[in-house]
N, C-alpha and C positions, 0 to 999 in steps of 0.2 A: 561691778555688775553690768553685764552687757545689755540688759533688758530695761533699764530705767536710768533716770538721772535725777540728782537733787540739785535744785537751783534756788539760791537764796537771793531775794531781791529786796531792795529798799527804795520804793518808788519816790520820785520827786513829787512835790505838792501838785503839780499839774498832770500827773499820771494816775491812772486807775489800775490797781493791781489785777482786777478781773480781766481787763482788756489786754494787759501784758500777757497774762497766762493764756488767754484765748488765742492770741496771735502766735505765741510759741508753740502751743499744741497744734494749731492749724498747720503751721509750717512743718512740724515733725510728722504729722499724719500724711501730708502731701508728699513728703520725701520717702516715708516708710511704706506706704500702701503699694506703690508700684514694685518695690523690692520684694514685698511679701505676696505679690499677686492678688491683692485685695482691692476692692472698689466699694465705696459707700459704707453704710453701717457705722456703728460707733467704734472708734479706734482707741479712745482714751477713757480714763476714769472720770466721772463727773465731779467727784470730790477731790480737792487738791491735797488733803491730809496734811496740811501745813502744821497743825498742832502736833502731829506725830513726829514730823521732821524736826521741829524746834526741840522737842523732848529728846529725840535721838542725838542731835548735835550737842545739846546741853550735857547729856550724860556720857558722851564719848570719852572725856578724860577719866571718868570713874571706871568705865568699861576697860580702858587701856591700863588701868592700875596706876595712874599718875597721881591720884588723890582719892580720898574717901567720899568727898562731897563735891558737886560741880563748882560751888563757889570758892573752893580752895585752890583751884587751878588758875594760875596767874594769867593764862592766855584765854581763859573762858570769857564769854560775854556776860557771865554772872559773877565774875570774880569779886570778892569782897575783901578789902584790906582796911583795917581801922574802922570797920562799920560802914564803909562806903562802897557802893558798886562802881567799879571803874570801867565797865564795858558798856555794851549796847543795852538799851532798856530790855528788861525781861518781859517775855510775852505773857 
């Protein structure tokens, strides 16, 4: 998709996610506004919609037809084998 990007971050303990996102969005707006002939005003969404992105990523293997449930895909962050989740913590 040429009009947006998905970025997955796992901040270190000394980082604040909201500050990382603010910095990335500020940079993108400063680069894009001159190309679009825009100045000032709001460029970005105020909500990060991270809960939608996590759900979208979690369900990608199901959508692709690789499995029936997200936790059945071995490469998923919610993969369960023998009753244990072997991936990243689920949101």
